[in-house]
HTML snippet that shows the backbone in 3Dmol.js (N, CA, C, O; Angstrom):
<script src="https://3Dmol.org/build/3Dmol-min.js"></script>
<div id="view" style="width:600px;height:400px;position:relative"></div>
<script>
const pdb = `
ATOM      1  N   UNK A   1     107.380  75.328 135.731  1.00  0.00           N
ATOM      2  CA  UNK A   1     106.937  76.436 136.536  1.00  0.00           C
ATOM      3  C   UNK A   1     106.544  75.976 137.926  1.00  0.00           C
ATOM      4  O   UNK A   1     106.123  76.787 138.751  1.00  0.00           O
ATOM      5  N   UNK A   2     106.676  74.687 138.197  1.00  0.00           N
ATOM      6  CA  UNK A   2     106.377  74.190 139.532  1.00  0.00           C
ATOM      7  C   UNK A   2     107.653  73.934 140.330  1.00  0.00           C
ATOM      8  O   UNK A   2     107.620  73.288 141.378  1.00  0.00           O
ATOM      9  N   UNK A   3     108.780  74.447 139.826  1.00  0.00           N
ATOM     10  CA  UNK A   3     110.045  74.352 140.555  1.00  0.00           C
ATOM     11  C   UNK A   3     110.697  75.736 140.598  1.00  0.00           C
ATOM     12  O   UNK A   3     110.319  76.643 139.858  1.00  0.00           O
ATOM     13  N   UNK A   4     111.670  75.870 141.471  1.00  0.00           N
ATOM     14  CA  UNK A   4     112.430  77.118 141.544  1.00  0.00           C
ATOM     15  C   UNK A   4     113.313  77.265 140.309  1.00  0.00           C
ATOM     16  O   UNK A   4     113.684  76.271 139.684  1.00  0.00           O
ATOM     17  N   UNK A   5     113.643  78.492 139.963  1.00  0.00           N
ATOM     18  CA  UNK A   5     114.591  78.771 138.876  1.00  0.00           C
ATOM     19  C   UNK A   5     115.742  79.578 139.439  1.00  0.00           C
ATOM     20  O   UNK A   5     115.537  80.651 140.006  1.00  0.00           O
ATOM     21  N   UNK A   6     116.952  79.063 139.285  1.00  0.00           N
ATOM     22  CA  UNK A   6     118.143  79.783 139.720  1.00  0.00           C
ATOM     23  C   UNK A   6     118.863  80.280 138.474  1.00  0.00           C
ATOM     24  O   UNK A   6     119.201  79.501 137.583  1.00  0.00           O
ATOM     25  N   UNK A   7     119.092  81.586 138.426  1.00  0.00           N
ATOM     26  CA  UNK A   7     119.848  82.208 137.336  1.00  0.00           C
ATOM     27  C   UNK A   7     121.214  82.560 137.911  1.00  0.00           C
ATOM     28  O   UNK A   7     121.305  83.280 138.905  1.00  0.00           O
ATOM     29  N   UNK A   8     122.277  82.054 137.287  1.00  0.00           N
ATOM     30  CA  UNK A   8     123.622  82.280 137.815  1.00  0.00           C
ATOM     31  C   UNK A   8     124.555  82.757 136.714  1.00  0.00           C
ATOM     32  O   UNK A   8     124.426  82.360 135.556  1.00  0.00           O
ATOM     33  N   UNK A   9     125.485  83.606 137.086  1.00  0.00           N
ATOM     34  CA  UNK A   9     126.506  84.112 136.171  1.00  0.00           C
ATOM     35  C   UNK A   9     127.717  83.200 136.268  1.00  0.00           C
ATOM     36  O   UNK A   9     128.196  82.914 137.365  1.00  0.00           O
ATOM     37  N   UNK A  10     128.213  82.745 135.126  1.00  0.00           N
ATOM     38  CA  UNK A  10     129.397  81.885 135.086  1.00  0.00           C
ATOM     39  C   UNK A  10     130.639  82.768 135.235  1.00  0.00           C
ATOM     40  O   UNK A  10     131.143  83.312 134.252  1.00  0.00           O
ATOM     41  N   UNK A  11     131.115  82.902 136.441  1.00  0.00           N
ATOM     42  CA  UNK A  11     132.267  83.770 136.709  1.00  0.00           C
ATOM     43  C   UNK A  11     133.584  83.160 136.232  1.00  0.00           C
ATOM     44  O   UNK A  11     134.601  83.853 136.210  1.00  0.00           O
ATOM     45  N   UNK A  12     133.590  81.873 135.849  1.00  0.00           N
ATOM     46  CA  UNK A  12     134.818  81.250 135.346  1.00  0.00           C
ATOM     47  C   UNK A  12     135.023  81.529 133.858  1.00  0.00           C
ATOM     48  O   UNK A  12     136.098  81.258 133.322  1.00  0.00           O
ATOM     49  N   UNK A  13     134.010  82.063 133.192  1.00  0.00           N
ATOM     50  CA  UNK A  13     134.104  82.391 131.770  1.00  0.00           C
ATOM     51  C   UNK A  13     134.959  83.644 131.598  1.00  0.00           C
ATOM     52  O   UNK A  13     134.734  84.644 132.280  1.00  0.00           O
ATOM     53  N   UNK A  14     135.927  83.597 130.702  1.00  0.00           N
ATOM     54  CA  UNK A  14     136.838  84.741 130.527  1.00  0.00           C
ATOM     55  C   UNK A  14     136.135  85.967 129.949  1.00  0.00           C
ATOM     56  O   UNK A  14     136.671  87.072 130.035  1.00  0.00           O
ATOM     57  N   UNK A  15     134.952  85.802 129.365  1.00  0.00           N
ATOM     58  CA  UNK A  15     134.205  86.931 128.823  1.00  0.00           C
ATOM     59  C   UNK A  15     133.307  87.593 129.866  1.00  0.00           C
ATOM     60  O   UNK A  15     132.727  88.647 129.605  1.00  0.00           O
ATOM     61  N   UNK A  16     133.192  86.987 131.035  1.00  0.00           N
ATOM     62  CA  UNK A  16     132.352  87.535 132.095  1.00  0.00           C
ATOM     63  C   UNK A  16     133.181  88.486 132.947  1.00  0.00           C
ATOM     64  O   UNK A  16     134.129  88.077 133.618  1.00  0.00           O
ATOM     65  N   UNK A  17     132.811  89.758 132.909  1.00  0.00           N
ATOM     66  CA  UNK A  17     133.481  90.754 133.748  1.00  0.00           C
ATOM     67  C   UNK A  17     132.432  91.733 134.236  1.00  0.00           C
ATOM     68  O   UNK A  17     131.957  92.578 133.477  1.00  0.00           O
ATOM     69  N   UNK A  18     132.075  91.618 135.498  1.00  0.00           N
ATOM     70  CA  UNK A  18     131.079  92.513 136.062  1.00  0.00           C
ATOM     71  C   UNK A  18     131.708  93.509 137.034  1.00  0.00           C
ATOM     72  O   UNK A  18     131.013  94.121 137.845  1.00  0.00           O
ATOM     73  N   UNK A  19     133.026  93.664 136.943  1.00  0.00           N
ATOM     74  CA  UNK A  19     133.729  94.525 137.892  1.00  0.00           C
ATOM     75  C   UNK A  19     133.350  96.000 137.782  1.00  0.00           C
ATOM     76  O   UNK A  19     133.526  96.753 138.740  1.00  0.00           O
ATOM     77  N   UNK A  20     132.833  96.424 136.629  1.00  0.00           N
ATOM     78  CA  UNK A  20     132.518  97.844 136.456  1.00  0.00           C
ATOM     79  C   UNK A  20     131.029  98.163 136.558  1.00  0.00           C
ATOM     80  O   UNK A  20     130.637  99.306 136.327  1.00  0.00           O
ATOM     81  N   UNK A  21     130.189  97.182 136.900  1.00  0.00           N
ATOM     82  CA  UNK A  21     128.754  97.460 136.958  1.00  0.00           C
ATOM     83  C   UNK A  21     128.340  97.947 138.343  1.00  0.00           C
ATOM     84  O   UNK A  21     128.933  97.576 139.356  1.00  0.00           O
ATOM     85  N   UNK A  22     127.298  98.793 138.359  1.00  0.00           N
ATOM     86  CA  UNK A  22     126.716  99.265 139.610  1.00  0.00           C
ATOM     87  C   UNK A  22     125.635  98.311 140.105  1.00  0.00           C
ATOM     88  O   UNK A  22     125.446  98.136 141.308  1.00  0.00           O
ATOM     89  N   UNK A  23     124.926  97.695 139.151  1.00  0.00           N
ATOM     90  CA  UNK A  23     123.781  96.856 139.488  1.00  0.00           C
ATOM     91  C   UNK A  23     123.636  95.731 138.476  1.00  0.00           C
ATOM     92  O   UNK A  23     124.119  95.815 137.347  1.00  0.00           O
ATOM     93  N   UNK A  24     122.955  94.673 138.913  1.00  0.00           N
ATOM     94  CA  UNK A  24     122.597  93.551 138.038  1.00  0.00           C
ATOM     95  C   UNK A  24     121.087  93.364 138.094  1.00  0.00           C
ATOM     96  O   UNK A  24     120.476  93.500 139.154  1.00  0.00           O
ATOM     97  N   UNK A  25     120.490  93.050 136.946  1.00  0.00           N
ATOM     98  CA  UNK A  25     119.077  92.683 136.898  1.00  0.00           C
ATOM     99  C   UNK A  25     118.974  91.236 136.443  1.00  0.00           C
ATOM    100  O   UNK A  25     119.620  90.831 135.477  1.00  0.00           O
ATOM    101  N   UNK A  26     118.158  90.464 137.145  1.00  0.00           N
ATOM    102  CA  UNK A  26     117.861  89.077 136.787  1.00  0.00           C
ATOM    103  C   UNK A  26     116.400  89.053 136.346  1.00  0.00           C
ATOM    104  O   UNK A  26     115.504  89.318 137.147  1.00  0.00           O
ATOM    105  N   UNK A  27     116.155  88.734 135.063  1.00  0.00           N
ATOM    106  CA  UNK A  27     114.825  88.822 134.483  1.00  0.00           C
ATOM    107  C   UNK A  27     114.379  87.494 133.894  1.00  0.00           C
ATOM    108  O   UNK A  27     115.190  86.727 133.375  1.00  0.00           O
ATOM    109  N   UNK A  28     113.085  87.233 133.981  1.00  0.00           N
ATOM    110  CA  UNK A  28     112.443  86.151 133.251  1.00  0.00           C
ATOM    111  C   UNK A  28     111.230  86.779 132.572  1.00  0.00           C
ATOM    112  O   UNK A  28     110.406  87.413 133.231  1.00  0.00           O
ATOM    113  N   UNK A  29     111.120  86.604 131.256  1.00  0.00           N
ATOM    114  CA  UNK A  29     110.062  87.235 130.470  1.00  0.00           C
ATOM    115  C   UNK A  29     109.316  86.138 129.719  1.00  0.00           C
ATOM    116  O   UNK A  29     109.909  85.422 128.913  1.00  0.00           O
ATOM    117  N   UNK A  30     108.008  86.004 129.984  1.00  0.00           N
ATOM    118  CA  UNK A  30     107.259  84.937 129.316  1.00  0.00           C
ATOM    119  C   UNK A  30     106.754  85.378 127.946  1.00  0.00           C
ATOM    120  O   UNK A  30     106.975  86.517 127.536  1.00  0.00           O
ATOM    121  N   UNK A  31     106.072  84.467 127.236  1.00  0.00           N
ATOM    122  CA  UNK A  31     105.638  84.720 125.861  1.00  0.00           C
ATOM    123  C   UNK A  31     104.625  85.847 125.759  1.00  0.00           C
ATOM    124  O   UNK A  31     104.422  86.396 124.676  1.00  0.00           O
ATOM    125  N   UNK A  32     103.986  86.203 126.867  1.00  0.00           N
ATOM    126  CA  UNK A  32     103.007  87.290 126.879  1.00  0.00           C
ATOM    127  C   UNK A  32     103.610  88.618 127.335  1.00  0.00           C
ATOM    128  O   UNK A  32     102.918  89.634 127.393  1.00  0.00           O
ATOM    129  N   UNK A  33     104.911  88.602 127.660  1.00  0.00           N
ATOM    130  CA  UNK A  33     105.570  89.821 128.116  1.00  0.00           C
ATOM    131  C   UNK A  33     105.544  90.010 129.623  1.00  0.00           C
ATOM    132  O   UNK A  33     106.107  90.982 130.127  1.00  0.00           O
ATOM    133  N   UNK A  34     104.902  89.102 130.356  1.00  0.00           N
ATOM    134  CA  UNK A  34     104.917  89.165 131.820  1.00  0.00           C
ATOM    135  C   UNK A  34     106.355  88.968 132.274  1.00  0.00           C
ATOM    136  O   UNK A  34     107.035  88.048 131.819  1.00  0.00           O
ATOM    137  N   UNK A  35     106.818  89.836 133.174  1.00  0.00           N
ATOM    138  CA  UNK A  35     108.230  89.847 133.545  1.00  0.00           C
ATOM    139  C   UNK A  35     108.419  89.729 135.048  1.00  0.00           C
ATOM    140  O   UNK A  35     107.759  90.418 135.825  1.00  0.00           O
ATOM    141  N   UNK A  36     109.321  88.854 135.444  1.00  0.00           N
ATOM    142  CA  UNK A  36     109.853  88.835 136.806  1.00  0.00           C
ATOM    143  C   UNK A  36     111.189  89.548 136.722  1.00  0.00           C
ATOM    144  O   UNK A  36     112.052  89.148 135.940  1.00  0.00           O
ATOM    145  N   UNK A  37     111.376  90.600 137.513  1.00  0.00           N
ATOM    146  CA  UNK A  37     112.600  91.397 137.436  1.00  0.00           C
ATOM    147  C   UNK A  37     113.083  91.716 138.847  1.00  0.00           C
ATOM    148  O   UNK A  37     112.324  92.197 139.689  1.00  0.00           O
ATOM    149  N   UNK A  38     114.349  91.441 139.081  1.00  0.00           N
ATOM    150  CA  UNK A  38     114.962  91.744 140.365  1.00  0.00           C
ATOM    151  C   UNK A  38     116.289  92.443 140.115  1.00  0.00           C
ATOM    152  O   UNK A  38     117.096  91.978 139.310  1.00  0.00           O
ATOM    153  N   UNK A  39     116.517  93.558 140.800  1.00  0.00           N
ATOM    154  CA  UNK A  39     117.776  94.290 140.699  1.00  0.00           C
ATOM    155  C   UNK A  39     118.584  94.049 141.963  1.00  0.00           C
ATOM    156  O   UNK A  39     118.064  94.151 143.074  1.00  0.00           O
ATOM    157  N   UNK A  40     119.863  93.728 141.786  1.00  0.00           N
ATOM    158  CA  UNK A  40     120.741  93.423 142.915  1.00  0.00           C
ATOM    159  C   UNK A  40     122.056  94.195 142.772  1.00  0.00           C
ATOM    160  O   UNK A  40     122.298  94.871 141.771  1.00  0.00           O
ATOM    161  N   UNK A  41     122.874  94.076 143.777  1.00  0.00           N
ATOM    162  CA  UNK A  41     124.231  94.619 143.695  1.00  0.00           C
ATOM    163  C   UNK A  41     125.085  93.655 142.875  1.00  0.00           C
ATOM    164  O   UNK A  41     124.705  92.496 142.710  1.00  0.00           O
ATOM    165  N   UNK A  42     126.232  94.105 142.357  1.00  0.00           N
ATOM    166  CA  UNK A  42     127.092  93.196 141.587  1.00  0.00           C
ATOM    167  C   UNK A  42     127.730  92.095 142.434  1.00  0.00           C
ATOM    168  O   UNK A  42     128.329  91.165 141.893  1.00  0.00           O
ATOM    169  N   UNK A  43     127.607  92.194 143.741  1.00  0.00           N
ATOM    170  CA  UNK A  43     128.131  91.137 144.608  1.00  0.00           C
ATOM    171  C   UNK A  43     127.257  89.883 144.524  1.00  0.00           C
ATOM    172  O   UNK A  43     127.691  88.796 144.907  1.00  0.00           O
ATOM    173  N   UNK A  44     126.031  90.034 144.026  1.00  0.00           N
ATOM    174  CA  UNK A  44     125.106  88.911 143.880  1.00  0.00           C
ATOM    175  C   UNK A  44     125.259  88.347 142.477  1.00  0.00           C
ATOM    176  O   UNK A  44     124.847  88.982 141.506  1.00  0.00           O
ATOM    177  N   UNK A  45     125.840  87.172 142.360  1.00  0.00           N
ATOM    178  CA  UNK A  45     126.073  86.594 141.032  1.00  0.00           C
ATOM    179  C   UNK A  45     125.076  85.496 140.679  1.00  0.00           C
ATOM    180  O   UNK A  45     125.212  84.844 139.644  1.00  0.00           O
ATOM    181  N   UNK A  46     124.072  85.289 141.535  1.00  0.00           N
ATOM    182  CA  UNK A  46     122.982  84.375 141.205  1.00  0.00           C
ATOM    183  C   UNK A  46     121.734  84.839 141.939  1.00  0.00           C
ATOM    184  O   UNK A  46     121.805  85.539 142.949  1.00  0.00           O
ATOM    185  N   UNK A  47     120.588  84.430 141.404  1.00  0.00           N
ATOM    186  CA  UNK A  47     119.324  84.798 142.030  1.00  0.00           C
ATOM    187  C   UNK A  47     118.334  83.666 141.812  1.00  0.00           C
ATOM    188  O   UNK A  47     118.328  83.029 140.759  1.00  0.00           O
ATOM    189  N   UNK A  48     117.484  83.415 142.827  1.00  0.00           N
ATOM    190  CA  UNK A  48     116.497  82.339 142.738  1.00  0.00           C
ATOM    191  C   UNK A  48     115.085  82.916 142.710  1.00  0.00           C
ATOM    192  O   UNK A  48     114.691  83.673 143.597  1.00  0.00           O
ATOM    193  N   UNK A  49     114.322  82.538 141.661  1.00  0.00           N
ATOM    194  CA  UNK A  49     112.891  82.795 141.632  1.00  0.00           C
ATOM    195  C   UNK A  49     112.205  81.535 142.148  1.00  0.00           C
ATOM    196  O   UNK A  49     112.498  80.431 141.688  1.00  0.00           O
ATOM    197  N   UNK A  50     111.299  81.698 143.094  1.00  0.00           N
ATOM    198  CA  UNK A  50     110.622  80.547 143.697  1.00  0.00           C
ATOM    199  C   UNK A  50     109.576  79.974 142.743  1.00  0.00           C
ATOM    200  O   UNK A  50     109.168  80.631 141.785  1.00  0.00           O
ATOM    201  N   UNK A  51     109.152  78.756 143.015  1.00  0.00           N
ATOM    202  CA  UNK A  51     108.112  78.129 142.201  1.00  0.00           C
ATOM    203  C   UNK A  51     106.831  78.951 142.249  1.00  0.00           C
ATOM    204  O   UNK A  51     106.093  79.005 141.265  1.00  0.00           O
ATOM    205  N   UNK A  52     106.563  79.583 143.367  1.00  0.00           N
ATOM    206  CA  UNK A  52     105.385  80.445 143.481  1.00  0.00           C
ATOM    207  C   UNK A  52     105.484  81.627 142.516  1.00  0.00           C
ATOM    208  O   UNK A  52     104.507  81.970 141.851  1.00  0.00           O
ATOM    209  N   UNK A  53     106.655  82.246 142.441  1.00  0.00           N
ATOM    210  CA  UNK A  53     106.859  83.349 141.490  1.00  0.00           C
ATOM    211  C   UNK A  53     106.787  82.844 140.053  1.00  0.00           C
ATOM    212  O   UNK A  53     106.165  83.477 139.200  1.00  0.00           O
ATOM    213  N   UNK A  54     107.423  81.704 139.782  1.00  0.00           N
ATOM    214  CA  UNK A  54     107.435  81.152 138.424  1.00  0.00           C
ATOM    215  C   UNK A  54     106.037  80.776 137.944  1.00  0.00           C
ATOM    216  O   UNK A  54     105.760  80.832 136.746  1.00  0.00           O
ATOM    217  N   UNK A  55     105.152  80.393 138.867  1.00  0.00           N
ATOM    218  CA  UNK A  55     103.797  79.994 138.479  1.00  0.00           C
ATOM    219  C   UNK A  55     102.989  81.176 137.929  1.00  0.00           C
ATOM    220  O   UNK A  55     101.944  80.967 137.311  1.00  0.00           O
ATOM    221  N   UNK A  56     103.452  82.404 138.141  1.00  0.00           N
ATOM    222  CA  UNK A  56     102.786  83.587 137.587  1.00  0.00           C
ATOM    223  C   UNK A  56     103.001  83.717 136.081  1.00  0.00           C
ATOM    224  O   UNK A  56     102.281  84.457 135.412  1.00  0.00           O
ATOM    225  N   UNK A  57     103.992  82.998 135.546  1.00  0.00           N
ATOM    226  CA  UNK A  57     104.347  83.110 134.130  1.00  0.00           C
ATOM    227  C   UNK A  57     103.628  82.067 133.292  1.00  0.00           C
ATOM    228  O   UNK A  57     103.294  80.988 133.782  1.00  0.00           O
ATOM    229  N   UNK A  58     103.390  82.392 132.021  1.00  0.00           N
ATOM    230  CA  UNK A  58     102.742  81.466 131.091  1.00  0.00           C
ATOM    231  C   UNK A  58     103.727  80.391 130.643  1.00  0.00           C
ATOM    232  O   UNK A  58     104.921  80.654 130.499  1.00  0.00           O
ATOM    233  N   UNK A  59     103.225  79.194 130.426  1.00  0.00           N
ATOM    234  CA  UNK A  59     104.050  78.113 129.882  1.00  0.00           C
ATOM    235  C   UNK A  59     104.387  78.426 128.435  1.00  0.00           C
ATOM    236  O   UNK A  59     103.642  79.124 127.747  1.00  0.00           O
ATOM    237  N   UNK A  60     105.520  77.902 127.982  1.00  0.00           N
ATOM    238  CA  UNK A  60     105.938  78.086 126.601  1.00  0.00           C
ATOM    239  C   UNK A  60     107.209  78.911 126.501  1.00  0.00           C
ATOM    240  O   UNK A  60     107.997  78.982 127.443  1.00  0.00           O
ATOM    241  N   UNK A  61     107.395  79.534 125.343  1.00  0.00           N
ATOM    242  CA  UNK A  61     108.594  80.294 125.029  1.00  0.00           C
ATOM    243  C   UNK A  61     108.815  81.413 126.048  1.00  0.00           C
ATOM    244  O   UNK A  61     107.862  82.065 126.477  1.00  0.00           O
ATOM    245  N   UNK A  62     110.083  81.634 126.435  1.00  0.00           N
ATOM    246  CA  UNK A  62     110.418  82.695 127.382  1.00  0.00           C
ATOM    247  C   UNK A  62     111.886  83.082 127.208  1.00  0.00           C
ATOM    248  O   UNK A  62     112.656  82.391 126.540  1.00  0.00           O
ATOM    249  N   UNK A  63     112.244  84.192 127.820  1.00  0.00           N
ATOM    250  CA  UNK A  63     113.635  84.643 127.883  1.00  0.00           C
ATOM    251  C   UNK A  63     114.077  84.658 129.334  1.00  0.00           C
ATOM    252  O   UNK A  63     113.315  85.039 130.223  1.00  0.00           O
ATOM    253  N   UNK A  64     115.324  84.239 129.568  1.00  0.00           N
ATOM    254  CA  UNK A  64     115.999  84.446 130.840  1.00  0.00           C
ATOM    255  C   UNK A  64     117.133  85.407 130.542  1.00  0.00           C
ATOM    256  O   UNK A  64     117.872  85.228 129.574  1.00  0.00           O
ATOM    257  N   UNK A  65     117.266  86.418 131.369  1.00  0.00           N
ATOM    258  CA  UNK A  65     118.198  87.492 131.038  1.00  0.00           C
ATOM    259  C   UNK A  65     118.916  87.988 132.291  1.00  0.00           C
ATOM    260  O   UNK A  65     118.322  88.110 133.362  1.00  0.00           O
ATOM    261  N   UNK A  66     120.212  88.272 132.129  1.00  0.00           N
ATOM    262  CA  UNK A  66     120.989  88.965 133.152  1.00  0.00           C
ATOM    263  C   UNK A  66     121.526  90.238 132.510  1.00  0.00           C
ATOM    264  O   UNK A  66     122.135  90.197 131.441  1.00  0.00           O
ATOM    265  N   UNK A  67     121.297  91.366 133.170  1.00  0.00           N
ATOM    266  CA  UNK A  67     121.704  92.665 132.645  1.00  0.00           C
ATOM    267  C   UNK A  67     122.605  93.336 133.673  1.00  0.00           C
ATOM    268  O   UNK A  67     122.222  93.498 134.832  1.00  0.00           O
ATOM    269  N   UNK A  68     123.790  93.722 133.249  1.00  0.00           N
ATOM    270  CA  UNK A  68     124.680  94.512 134.090  1.00  0.00           C
ATOM    271  C   UNK A  68     124.698  95.932 133.573  1.00  0.00           C
ATOM    272  O   UNK A  68     124.767  96.157 132.364  1.00  0.00           O
ATOM    273  N   UNK A  69     124.635  96.893 134.483  1.00  0.00           N
ATOM    274  CA  UNK A  69     124.647  98.279 134.014  1.00  0.00           C
ATOM    275  C   UNK A  69     125.269  99.197 135.054  1.00  0.00           C
ATOM    276  O   UNK A  69     125.352  98.877 136.240  1.00  0.00           O
ATOM    277  N   UNK A  70     125.698 100.334 134.567  1.00  0.00           N
ATOM    278  CA  UNK A  70     126.094 101.436 135.435  1.00  0.00           C
ATOM    279  C   UNK A  70     125.629 102.729 134.793  1.00  0.00           C
ATOM    280  O   UNK A  70     125.372 102.783 133.590  1.00  0.00           O
ATOM    281  N   UNK A  71     125.526 103.763 135.601  1.00  0.00           N
ATOM    282  CA  UNK A  71     125.073 105.034 135.060  1.00  0.00           C
ATOM    283  C   UNK A  71     125.722 106.186 135.819  1.00  0.00           C
ATOM    284  O   UNK A  71     126.170 106.046 136.957  1.00  0.00           O
ATOM    285  N   UNK A  72     125.752 107.298 135.157  1.00  0.00           N
ATOM    286  CA  UNK A  72     126.321 108.521 135.714  1.00  0.00           C
ATOM    287  C   UNK A  72     125.347 109.650 135.413  1.00  0.00           C
ATOM    288  O   UNK A  72     124.977 109.855 134.257  1.00  0.00           O
ATOM    289  N   UNK A  73     124.927 110.386 136.441  1.00  0.00           N
ATOM    290  CA  UNK A  73     124.073 111.549 136.228  1.00  0.00           C
ATOM    291  C   UNK A  73     124.951 112.788 136.287  1.00  0.00           C
ATOM    292  O   UNK A  73     125.791 112.942 137.173  1.00  0.00           O
ATOM    293  N   UNK A  74     124.730 113.670 135.311  1.00  0.00           N
ATOM    294  CA  UNK A  74     125.563 114.868 135.253  1.00  0.00           C
ATOM    295  C   UNK A  74     124.726 116.035 134.730  1.00  0.00           C
ATOM    296  O   UNK A  74     123.861 115.858 133.871  1.00  0.00           O
ATOM    297  N   UNK A  75     124.992 117.208 135.252  1.00  0.00           N
ATOM    298  CA  UNK A  75     124.321 118.420 134.772  1.00  0.00           C
ATOM    299  C   UNK A  75     124.965 118.853 133.460  1.00  0.00           C
ATOM    300  O   UNK A  75     126.183 119.005 133.369  1.00  0.00           O
ATOM    301  N   UNK A  76     124.135 119.044 132.461  1.00  0.00           N
ATOM    302  CA  UNK A  76     124.571 119.559 131.160  1.00  0.00           C
ATOM    303  C   UNK A  76     123.755 120.827 130.904  1.00  0.00           C
ATOM    304  O   UNK A  76     122.627 120.762 130.415  1.00  0.00           O
ATOM    305  N   UNK A  77     124.331 121.964 131.237  1.00  0.00           N
ATOM    306  CA  UNK A  77     123.569 123.211 131.143  1.00  0.00           C
ATOM    307  C   UNK A  77     122.458 123.198 132.175  1.00  0.00           C
ATOM    308  O   UNK A  77     122.718 123.038 133.368  1.00  0.00           O
ATOM    309  N   UNK A  78     121.225 123.366 131.728  1.00  0.00           N
ATOM    310  CA  UNK A  78     120.077 123.364 132.644  1.00  0.00           C
ATOM    311  C   UNK A  78     119.415 121.994 132.751  1.00  0.00           C
ATOM    312  O   UNK A  78     118.366 121.864 133.383  1.00  0.00           O
ATOM    313  N   UNK A  79     120.014 120.968 132.141  1.00  0.00           N
ATOM    314  CA  UNK A  79     119.435 119.625 132.128  1.00  0.00           C
ATOM    315  C   UNK A  79     120.246 118.675 132.999  1.00  0.00           C
ATOM    316  O   UNK A  79     121.459 118.830 133.142  1.00  0.00           O
ATOM    317  N   UNK A  80     119.573 117.701 133.574  1.00  0.00           N
ATOM    318  CA  UNK A  80     120.227 116.571 134.222  1.00  0.00           C
ATOM    319  C   UNK A  80     120.228 115.432 133.203  1.00  0.00           C
ATOM    320  O   UNK A  80     119.170 115.023 132.723  1.00  0.00           O
ATOM    321  N   UNK A  81     121.401 114.927 132.878  1.00  0.00           N
ATOM    322  CA  UNK A  81     121.531 113.880 131.869  1.00  0.00           C
ATOM    323  C   UNK A  81     122.067 112.619 132.538  1.00  0.00           C
ATOM    324  O   UNK A  81     122.990 112.676 133.351  1.00  0.00           O
ATOM    325  N   UNK A  82     121.472 111.477 132.181  1.00  0.00           N
ATOM    326  CA  UNK A  82     121.952 110.190 132.681  1.00  0.00           C
ATOM    327  C   UNK A  82     122.668 109.465 131.543  1.00  0.00           C
ATOM    328  O   UNK A  82     122.091 109.237 130.479  1.00  0.00           O
ATOM    329  N   UNK A  83     123.912 109.111 131.774  1.00  0.00           N
ATOM    330  CA  UNK A  83     124.695 108.315 130.828  1.00  0.00           C
ATOM    331  C   UNK A  83     124.653 106.880 131.329  1.00  0.00           C
ATOM    332  O   UNK A  83     125.050 106.593 132.458  1.00  0.00           O
ATOM    333  N   UNK A  84     124.166 105.973 130.472  1.00  0.00           N
ATOM    334  CA  UNK A  84     123.953 104.589 130.883  1.00  0.00           C
ATOM    335  C   UNK A  84     124.794 103.656 130.014  1.00  0.00           C
ATOM    336  O   UNK A  84     124.786 103.749 128.786  1.00  0.00           O
ATOM    337  N   UNK A  85     125.517 102.758 130.675  1.00  0.00           N
ATOM    338  CA  UNK A  85     126.296 101.724 130.003  1.00  0.00           C
ATOM    339  C   UNK A  85     125.695 100.390 130.436  1.00  0.00           C
ATOM    340  O   UNK A  85     125.610 100.101 131.630  1.00  0.00           O
ATOM    341  N   UNK A  86     125.278  99.575 129.460  1.00  0.00           N
ATOM    342  CA  UNK A  86     124.524  98.366 129.767  1.00  0.00           C
ATOM    343  C   UNK A  86     125.018  97.203 128.920  1.00  0.00           C
ATOM    344  O   UNK A  86     125.348  97.368 127.745  1.00  0.00           O
ATOM    345  N   UNK A  87     125.064  96.037 129.526  1.00  0.00           N
ATOM    346  CA  UNK A  87     125.358  94.807 128.802  1.00  0.00           C
ATOM    347  C   UNK A  87     124.368  93.741 129.226  1.00  0.00           C
ATOM    348  O   UNK A  87     124.056  93.619 130.411  1.00  0.00           O
ATOM    349  N   UNK A  88     123.867  92.961 128.267  1.00  0.00           N
ATOM    350  CA  UNK A  88     122.850  91.958 128.587  1.00  0.00           C
ATOM    351  C   UNK A  88     123.207  90.607 127.974  1.00  0.00           C
ATOM    352  O   UNK A  88     123.748  90.525 126.872  1.00  0.00           O
ATOM    353  N   UNK A  89     122.894  89.569 128.709  1.00  0.00           N
ATOM    354  CA  UNK A  89     123.001  88.194 128.225  1.00  0.00           C
ATOM    355  C   UNK A  89     121.612  87.595 128.273  1.00  0.00           C
ATOM    356  O   UNK A  89     120.999  87.542 129.339  1.00  0.00           O
ATOM    357  N   UNK A  90     121.103  87.144 127.140  1.00  0.00           N
ATOM    358  CA  UNK A  90     119.737  86.630 127.040  1.00  0.00           C
ATOM    359  C   UNK A  90     119.753  85.218 126.495  1.00  0.00           C
ATOM    360  O   UNK A  90     120.475  84.918 125.544  1.00  0.00           O
ATOM    361  N   UNK A  91     118.955  84.354 127.098  1.00  0.00           N
ATOM    362  CA  UNK A  91     118.848  82.964 126.643  1.00  0.00           C
ATOM    363  C   UNK A  91     117.374  82.632 126.420  1.00  0.00           C
ATOM    364  O   UNK A  91     116.526  82.943 127.256  1.00  0.00           O
ATOM    365  N   UNK A  92     117.080  82.002 125.291  1.00  0.00           N
ATOM    366  CA  UNK A  92     115.721  81.516 125.008  1.00  0.00           C
ATOM    367  C   UNK A  92     115.512  80.205 125.772  1.00  0.00           C
ATOM    368  O   UNK A  92     116.374  79.327 125.761  1.00  0.00           O
ATOM    369  N   UNK A  93     114.370  80.087 126.427  1.00  0.00           N
ATOM    370  CA  UNK A  93     114.056  78.879 127.181  1.00  0.00           C
ATOM    371  C   UNK A  93     112.582  78.519 126.954  1.00  0.00           C
ATOM    372  O   UNK A  93     111.819  79.303 126.390  1.00  0.00           O
ATOM    373  N   UNK A  94     112.207  77.342 127.395  1.00  0.00           N
ATOM    374  CA  UNK A  94     110.808  76.923 127.391  1.00  0.00           C
ATOM    375  C   UNK A  94     110.375  76.681 128.825  1.00  0.00           C
ATOM    376  O   UNK A  94     110.964  75.862 129.530  1.00  0.00           O
ATOM    377  N   UNK A  95     109.340  77.397 129.256  1.00  0.00           N
ATOM    378  CA  UNK A  95     108.784  77.201 130.593  1.00  0.00           C
ATOM    379  C   UNK A  95     107.716  76.109 130.507  1.00  0.00           C
ATOM    380  O   UNK A  95     106.843  76.155 129.640  1.00  0.00           O
ATOM    381  N   UNK A  96     107.789  75.136 131.403  1.00  0.00           N
ATOM    382  CA  UNK A  96     106.821  74.022 131.374  1.00  0.00           C
ATOM    383  C   UNK A  96     105.855  74.146 132.518  1.00  0.00           C
ATOM    384  O   UNK A  96     104.965  73.309 132.668  1.00  0.00           O
TER     385      UNK A  96
END
`;
const viewer = $3Dmol.createViewer("view");
viewer.addModel(pdb, "pdb");
viewer.setStyle({}, {cartoon: {color: "spectrum"}});
viewer.zoomTo();
viewer.render();
</script>
């Protein structure tokens, strides 16, 4: 937690396809549920959390996560409905 953390998407992986997403979220979630969350455009395939930001998190078990999503808002009768399509990649890590 005294160094920067860079979260990057491996674009060379054949299973990685972010061409249809509207936004990406880069998240770090510590063992207490404290979350660093940043939403970017799909043009951003990596994000850096600074050591200052990382120091806010508890040491120990944590998740690093990248979430791609898109949504469509549409009127259904008298209601506004949001249709959301989401995909997430989560990795268990240990914060020191």
